C-alpha positions as CSV (number, residue, x, y, z in Angstrom):
1,M,139.3,58.6,129.4
2,P,137.3,58.2,132.7
3,V,133.6,58.8,133.0
4,I,133.0,62.0,135.2
5,T,130.0,62.0,137.4
6,L,128.4,65.3,138.6
7,L,126.8,64.1,141.8
8,F,124.2,66.6,143.4
9,S,123.9,66.3,147.1
10,G,122.9,69.8,148.5
11,N,119.5,71.2,149.1
12,E,119.2,73.4,145.9
13,Y,121.3,74.5,142.9
14,R,120.8,77.6,140.8
15,F,122.6,77.7,137.5
16,H,122.6,81.0,135.5
17,N,124.6,79.5,132.6
18,T,124.0,76.5,130.6
19,I,125.0,73.1,132.2
20,R,127.0,71.4,129.6
21,I,127.3,67.6,129.6
22,P,130.3,66.4,127.5
23,G,130.6,63.0,126.0
24,R,132.1,61.4,129.1
25,F,129.8,63.1,131.7
26,Q,126.9,61.9,133.8
27,M,124.6,63.8,136.2
28,K,123.2,62.1,139.3
29,S,121.5,62.9,142.6
30,V,122.5,61.4,145.8
31,T,118.7,60.5,146.2
32,R,115.9,60.2,143.9
33,W,114.7,63.7,143.0
34,G,116.8,65.1,145.7
35,P,118.0,68.6,145.4
36,A,116.2,71.1,142.9
37,I,118.6,71.9,140.1
38,R,117.2,75.1,138.8
39,T,118.2,76.6,135.3
40,L,117.7,80.3,135.2
41,G,119.2,81.0,131.8
42,D,120.3,84.5,132.7
43,G,124.0,84.3,132.8
44,D,126.7,85.4,130.4
45,K,127.4,81.8,129.0
46,V,124.0,80.6,127.9
47,L,123.3,78.6,124.8
48,K,120.0,79.5,123.0
49,V,117.9,77.5,120.7
50,E,118.4,78.6,117.1
51,S,116.0,79.1,114.3
52,I,116.6,75.8,112.6
53,F,113.1,74.7,111.7
54,G,110.2,76.9,110.3
55,W,108.0,75.4,113.0
56,N,110.3,75.6,116.0
57,P,108.5,77.0,118.9
58,C,111.5,77.6,121.1
59,V,113.7,80.0,118.9
60,G,115.8,82.2,121.2
61,H,115.0,80.3,124.3
62,P,117.9,79.6,126.8
63,I,119.0,76.1,127.4
64,G,119.2,74.6,130.8
65,I,121.1,71.3,130.2
66,Y,122.9,70.8,126.9
67,T,124.4,67.3,126.1
68,E,127.3,68.0,123.9
69,P,128.0,66.0,120.5
70,A,131.2,64.9,119.4
71,T,133.8,67.8,120.3
72,E,137.3,68.5,119.6
73,L,139.5,69.8,122.4
74,L,142.2,72.3,122.1
75,S,144.7,69.6,122.3
76,G,143.0,67.9,119.2
77,M,141.5,65.1,121.2
78,I,138.0,64.2,120.1
79,V,135.5,63.4,123.0
80,R,132.6,61.2,121.7
81,P,129.2,61.2,123.3
82,F,129.0,57.5,124.2
83,E,128.2,57.3,128.0
84,Q,126.2,60.5,128.8
85,E,123.6,60.0,131.5
86,I,121.1,62.0,133.5
87,R,119.6,60.0,136.4
88,E,117.3,60.7,139.4
89,C,117.7,64.4,139.1
90,M,114.9,67.1,139.7
91,I,115.4,69.7,136.9
92,V,113.3,72.8,137.2
93,A,113.3,75.2,134.2
94,H,112.8,78.9,134.7
95,N,112.7,82.0,132.3
96,N,111.6,79.9,129.4
97,C,114.7,77.6,129.5
98,V,114.4,74.3,127.6
99,P,115.1,71.8,130.5
100,V,117.2,69.4,128.4
101,Y,118.7,69.9,125.0
102,L,120.2,67.0,123.1
103,A,122.7,68.0,120.5
104,Q,123.2,66.2,117.3
105,N,123.8,62.5,117.7
106,P,124.2,61.2,121.2
107,D,124.9,57.5,121.3
108,R,123.2,55.4,123.9
109,L,122.2,58.3,125.9
110,Q,120.1,57.4,129.1
111,I,117.8,59.8,130.7
112,I,116.2,57.8,133.5
113,N,114.0,58.3,136.6
114,N,114.1,62.2,136.7
115,N,111.6,64.8,137.5
116,I,111.8,67.5,134.6
117,Q,109.8,70.4,135.2
118,S,108.7,73.2,132.6
119,H,106.0,75.1,134.4
120,Q,108.1,78.3,133.9
121,G,110.2,76.8,131.1
122,S,109.9,76.3,127.4
123,N,107.3,74.5,125.2
124,I,109.6,71.3,125.0
125,G,110.9,69.3,127.9
126,I,113.4,67.1,126.1
127,F,114.4,68.8,122.9
128,H,116.7,66.9,120.4
129,G,118.2,69.3,117.7
130,P,121.4,70.3,115.9
131,H,124.4,71.3,117.8
132,I,124.9,74.9,118.7
133,D,128.0,76.9,118.3
134,A,129.4,79.4,120.8
135,D,132.9,81.1,120.8
136,W,133.4,79.9,124.5
137,M,132.8,76.3,123.6
138,P,134.9,73.5,122.0
139,K,134.2,73.3,118.2
140,S,132.1,70.4,116.9
141,A,134.5,67.5,115.7
142,R,131.8,66.4,113.0
143,S,129.6,69.3,112.3
144,G,128.2,67.5,109.2
145,D,126.7,64.6,111.4
146,D,123.0,63.8,111.2
147,V,120.8,65.1,113.9
148,Y,119.7,61.5,115.0
149,L,119.6,59.8,118.2
150,G,120.8,56.3,118.3
151,D,119.9,53.5,120.9
152,S,119.0,56.0,123.5
153,T,116.6,55.4,126.6
154,I,114.3,58.0,128.0
155,S,112.3,56.1,130.4
156,H,110.7,56.2,134.1
157,N,110.6,60.1,134.1
158,Q,108.0,62.4,135.4
159,I,107.7,65.3,132.8
160,E,105.8,68.4,133.7
161,G,104.9,70.8,131.2
162,P,103.6,74.4,131.0
163,H,99.9,73.4,131.8
164,R,98.4,75.5,129.0
165,M,97.2,74.4,125.5
166,E,99.0,77.4,124.2
167,H,102.3,78.5,125.5
168,N,104.5,81.3,124.3
169,G,101.6,82.0,121.8
170,S,102.0,78.5,120.3
171,R,100.2,75.1,120.7
172,K,103.3,73.5,119.6
173,Q,104.6,71.7,122.6
174,A,105.9,68.3,123.6
175,G,107.4,66.5,126.5
176,I,109.8,64.7,124.4
177,F,110.8,65.8,120.8
178,Y,113.3,63.8,118.7
179,S,114.4,61.9,115.6
180,G,116.2,58.7,115.8
181,Q,116.8,54.9,115.7
182,A,116.0,52.2,118.4
183,V,115.1,54.8,120.8
184,Q,113.2,53.7,123.9
185,T,110.5,56.1,125.6
186,C,108.8,53.9,128.0
187,F,106.9,54.2,131.4
188,N,107.0,58.0,131.5
189,R,104.3,60.1,133.1
190,F,103.4,63.4,131.5
191,F,101.6,66.3,133.2
192,G,100.7,69.6,131.6
193,Y,101.4,68.8,127.8
194,S,99.0,68.6,125.0
195,Q,101.4,66.5,123.0
196,C,103.6,64.1,125.2
197,I,106.0,62.5,122.7
198,Y,106.7,63.7,119.2
199,S,109.2,61.6,117.1
200,H,109.3,63.3,113.6
201,G,111.6,60.8,112.0
202,G,113.3,57.4,112.7
203,R,112.9,53.7,112.9
204,S,112.9,50.7,115.3
205,R,111.4,53.0,117.9
206,L,109.7,51.7,121.0
207,S,107.1,53.5,123.1
208,M,105.1,51.7,125.8
209,G,103.8,52.1,129.3
210,N,103.6,55.8,129.1
211,Q,100.7,57.8,131.0
212,A,99.3,61.2,130.2
213,Y,97.1,63.4,132.4
214,A,94.6,66.1,131.4
215,K,92.7,66.2,134.8
216,P,92.4,69.8,136.6
217,T,95.3,71.1,138.8
218,A,94.7,71.1,142.5
219,D,93.3,74.7,142.4
220,G,90.7,73.7,139.6
221,R,92.4,74.9,136.5
222,V,91.8,72.9,133.4
223,W,94.7,73.1,131.2
224,A,94.0,70.7,128.4
225,R,90.9,69.5,126.5
226,P,90.9,65.7,126.8
227,D,89.9,65.2,123.2
228,E,93.0,67.2,122.1
229,L,95.5,65.3,124.3
230,V,97.8,63.4,122.1
231,G,100.1,60.6,123.7
232,A,102.7,59.9,120.9
233,T,103.1,60.9,117.3
234,F,105.5,58.8,115.1
235,C,106.3,60.0,111.7
236,I,108.1,58.0,109.1
237,P,108.7,58.3,105.4
238,S,106.1,56.8,103.4
239,W,108.6,54.3,101.7
240,N,109.7,52.9,105.0
241,R,108.0,50.1,106.8
242,M,105.9,51.3,109.9
243,E,105.9,47.9,111.5
244,E,109.5,48.3,112.5
245,D,108.3,50.6,115.1
246,H,106.4,49.6,118.3
247,L,104.0,52.2,119.5
248,S,101.7,51.1,122.6
249,P,98.7,53.4,123.4
250,F,99.2,55.9,126.2
251,V,97.1,55.6,129.3
252,G,94.9,58.7,129.6
253,A,95.5,60.3,126.2
254,Y,91.9,60.4,125.2
255,F,92.6,61.4,121.5
256,G,95.2,58.5,121.4
257,D,98.5,58.0,119.5
258,I,99.2,58.7,115.8
259,R,101.3,57.0,113.2
260,A,101.7,59.2,110.1
261,D,103.7,59.5,106.9
262,K,105.9,62.7,106.9
263,N,104.2,65.6,105.3
264,E,100.7,63.9,105.5
265,R,98.0,66.3,106.2
266,V,96.6,66.4,109.6
267,Q,92.9,65.6,110.0
268,K,92.0,67.0,113.3
269,T,93.3,69.8,115.5
270,A,94.9,67.9,118.5
271,G,98.4,68.0,120.2
272,W,101.0,69.8,118.3
273,H,99.0,70.4,115.2
274,K,96.0,72.1,113.8
275,A,93.8,70.4,111.2
276,G,95.3,71.1,107.8
277,E,98.9,71.3,108.8
278,A,101.5,68.7,107.7
279,F,103.1,66.0,109.9
280,L,106.7,67.0,110.4
């Protein structure tokens, strides 16, 4: 089966429905950060984030771009998510849209050199979660699969958040949110988030060369307290070996980075968590 490329070459695109990226699809722009790809989330075929976790801050929010897991077509053919890619695009989320939603278990997914904006979007820029059913979509081929990224790369992106410590009534926000193995999140720049990366499970993860900014905006607004800006949080079961991950400090994240056992109690209010809560 060929790899199908969506090549954006115009001045601006406005998508009212969710953009679906099946397993053999890629998104690219003809120039780096070329046309604005605006996701409005107000059409009649919009996927919405479900209430899958008690702490999910995006329940009911529309999804802008949805990378599909393994899906079964009407013919019975199974399309597996092996060569999905989003590269050099400018993605602008409106109306509380989650800019990019990674469903279930993409394999070797690449999100590289994009500008992902969520000023009017949701609390999370790149959200990894379970597959979402809709009667107008193909059914999942393996609905019982783990929600786990494998060997994926999310690097060299500029990820812009809501520029608020609390957004939609919650301080639970993150530029990248995922669980997986051998995932690389390197050389990204984060603006407007109090929590840049949150990996709530996995192993052999690599995070390095990332930058976070808490300085005032051009019009003087201060959106984050520097002592509460968290670069990356890596959670891991207490029985696993933390040294299998490599987490280099963020540049500009004054609070620093966090390695924690799952369900360990949070000692200080910063980033995603208030003191006394449990790490995910």
